[in-house]
N, C-alpha and C positions, 0 to 999 in steps of 0.2 A: 096427869098434872103437869109433868115436865113438857109434854108435847104441846099442851095448851099454852104454856108460857112461851116456848120457842115460836109457836105459830103467831103469837101476838107481839113479836119483837118490835115492830114499828110502833105500835101503840105504847108499849112500855118505854121505848126510847123517847117518844114525844112527851110522855108523862114525866119522865125523869128530867128532861130539859125544862119543862114548865115549872116543876117543883124547884129546880136549881135556880131558876130566874127569880122566884119569889122568896126562896129560902136558901141562899147561896152557901151558908155555913154548913148545911147538911152534906155538901159535896166538896167544897173547896179544900177541906183538910186532906183529901186524897192527892191533890195536885199542887198545893202551894209550898211543898217542901218542909212543912212544919213537923211532919211525922217521918221518921227515918227508921229503917230496919237494917241492922248490921252496918250502919253508916251510909246506907243507900236511901235516897228519897223513895217514899211509898209509891209514887207514880212509876218509877223504874221497876220496882218490885212487882207491881200489878201487871205491867206489860210483860215482864218475864214470866209471870204465872200464866198469862194467856198463851204465851208461846210454849210453856211447859205442857199445858193442857193439850196443845196441838201435837207436841212430840209424843205424849203418852198414847195417842191414837195411831202412831206410826210404827212400822217395823223396819228392820234393815233391808228386808226384801222390797219394801216400798222404794227405798233409795236405789236399789239395784234396778228396779223397773224403769227408773228415769233414764237409764242408758238405752232403753228401747222405746223411746218417746213415740206415742201414737201421734198421728198428724194433728188431731184436734187439740192436744196439749200444746204442741209446738205453735200452732196458730194462736191459741188463746193467750199463752204467755208472751208471745211476740207482740200481739196487739196491746196487751197490758202495758208494756214498756215503750210503745210507740204512740198509741192513741192518747192515753191519759197525759203523759208529760208534755207532748206537743199541744194538746188542748189547753192544759193549764197555762202554758207559756203564751199561747195565742190569746186567751181570754184576758190574762193580765195586761197584755199590750193593748188589746182592743178597748178595754174599759179604762185604761190608763190608771190602774190601781196604784195606790201609794206603796212605798217600799215594803212595809211590814206585811200588808195584805198580799202583795204580789209574791213575795218570797214564801209566805205560808201556803198560798194556793199551789205554787209550783212544787213545794216540798211534798204536800199530801198527794199531788198528782203523780209524783215519782215513787210513791210507796207501793208495796205489793198488795195483793188481794188479802182480805181479812177473813177470819173464820165465820163471820156473819154471812158471807156469800154461800157457804156450804148449807146453812139453814135455809136460805132463800131458794137455792137450787133445788132442795128437797121439796119445798112448798110449791115450786113452779113445775114439778114433774120433769125436772132436768136430769142430767146424768150426774148423780151425786159423787160417784167414784171419780169421774173426770174433774168435778169441781174440787174435790179434796186434793187430787194430784196437782191441779193447776195452782191451788193455794200454796201447797208445799213447795213446788218448784219456783213459783214467783217469789216466795219468801226467801228461799235460799239464794236466788239470783239477785234479790234486792240488796243483799249484804254488800255487793260490789256496785250494782247498778244505781241504787238510790243515791249514794254519795256522788257518783260520777255524773248522773243526769241532773241532779240538783245543782251541782257545781257549774255545769255547762249552761243550763237554762236560767238559773237565778243569778248567775255571775254578773249580769248587767245591772242588778240592783244592789248587791252587796257581795263582798269577797267571801265565798263559802269555804270553810275549813273542811275539806273533804276527808282528811285523815281523821279528824275528830268524829265526823259522821260515821266513818267506817268502823272506828272503835266502838261507838255506841251500838251500831248494828250487830257487831259480833257479840257484845255483852248482852244486849236485850233480845236478840233474835237467835243467833246461831247456838250459843251455849245452852239456853233453856230447851230449844228444840232437840238438840242432840242428847241432852241430859234426860229429857222425857222418853226418847227412843231407847236409851240405855236402860232406864227403869222398866220400860215395857218388856225389854228383853230379859232382864234379871228377875222381875216379879210380874209375870204375865197375868196371874190370877188377880192380883191386887189392881193392876192396870185395867183389866176387864171389869172389875167391880165398880170402879169409879168412872168408867167411860160414859155411863149413862147420864151422869150429872155434869160432865165437862161442858156441854153447850150452855147449861144454865150458869155455870161459873163464869164462862166467857162473856155471856150477856150481861150479867150483873156488873162485872168489872168494866166492860165497855161503857155501860150507862153511867157508872160512877165517874169514870174518867171524862166522858163528854160533859156530864153535868158539872164537874169540877171546873173544866175549862170555861164553859158558858157562864157559870156563876161568878168565877173570878174575873171574867172580862166583860161583865154586864154593861159597864159604861161605854167601853170601846165598841161593843156590838150595837148598842143603841145609836151611837154616833155614826156608824157606817152601815146601818142595817140594809139600806137599799142596794148598794153595790155589792155588799157581802153576800146577801141572799141570792142576788142575780148571778154573781160569778160562780158560786158553788153549785147552784142549780144547773147552770150551763155546762159546768165541768162534768157532772154526772149524767145529764141528759145526753151529751155527746158520747160519753163512755158507753152507756147502754145502747144508744142508737147505732153508733158506728160499729160497736162490737157485734151487734146482731146483723147489720147489713153486710159487713165484711165477711163474717162467718158464713152467711148465706151465699155470698159471691164466690167464696172459696169452696163451696160444695159440701159443707158439713150437714149432718142430719138435723132434723127439727129439734130434738132434745139437746144435741150438741150446740146448735145455734143459741138456744135459750141459755145454756150453761155458760158459753163464752160471753154472751151479752152481760150476764150477771157478774162474772168474774172481772171483766174489764170495767164495768160500771161501778163496782163496789171496792173501795180502797180500805186499807187498814188505817182508818182515821185516828184510832187511838195511838198507833205508833207514830203517825205524823205529828200529832199534838204533843206527844211525849218528847220526841226529838226536838221540836221547836221550843219546848219549855226548859231544856237543859241549859245550865248557866253558860257553858261554852258557846252554844249556838246563839244565845241572847247577846253575848259579848261581842258578836260580829257587827252589831248595829251601833251606829254612832249615837242614836237616840233611844232612850229607854222606852219612849212611847211607841216607837216602831217595833222594838223588840217585843213589847207586850201584845202587839197586834198579830205577830207571826203565828202563834198557836191557834188563833181564832178561826181561820178558814177550815182547819181540820175538824174542829168541834162542830161547826155548822154543816160541814160536809157529811159528818156521821149521820146527822138527822136526815139530810136529803137522800143519801144513797139507800138508807134503810127504808125510807118512805116510798121512794120510786121503785126500789126492788120489790117491796112487799105488794105494792099495787100491781106491778107487772106479774108477780107470781100468782096473785089472786086471779087475774085475768087469764093467764096461761093455764092455770089449774082448771078453771071452768070450761075453757075451750079445748 
């Protein structure tokens, strides 16, 4: 049952987005800040749970292995933070996107890989261990690189508060991942017992977050549908294509090439939309309308990367 659900991640994401479009209230309560847990918006808590789930699958030995980086990991993570941020910036400039859309596109392009990429790598007969390692390392690297790169590339559109972004990355990413690893160390049997359902939890939360962003920004999406769909499609098409081509050029094996392509092409869109939805990030815009546009590229990006990734996985699996 769980395998069937994860294998149909793309279909479920599209179904969730379609439902959110027609029945926004089913999803927007997750992202609109109306529900708070221990004083924190539900969106931040949901993102933290996704990262906690990742941490529960890791051990401290995994962290130690990062000091002995295999070449494929170094190539993949390097491409993640070169190809995607530069592609996001170039697309925003080429399409002359307005401020909110440009900043949102660049922000999601500067985010790390997401856990969905691990599922797609499995379906594509890629190197799943490599995928998990790359996701882990890019997530840790993003704590510093996402604020730095977003500040540099989006600075032409709006003054980015990098310190605030850094604090959010620590709270939403670093703390939950390390907490999950500690729980795995202290309660290994319990962690092993729940590890089978963790992908399902991550999928449900990602769909809810994406649906909430889409439902809440329905009018803005309708008003900018053409350029928004084109910009996010180009971002991920470049990510998958350049990831595959450059990995091949650098001499990686077939399974490693597919894995790098998936990791580069698939971003943690839930994290991107969550960061863009924070009050401090929205306050950087002079216009409330532009602030409302910033989370939208990440939500549409989640649909594109899952769809493209799943189609590629299906093709690679058959071939």
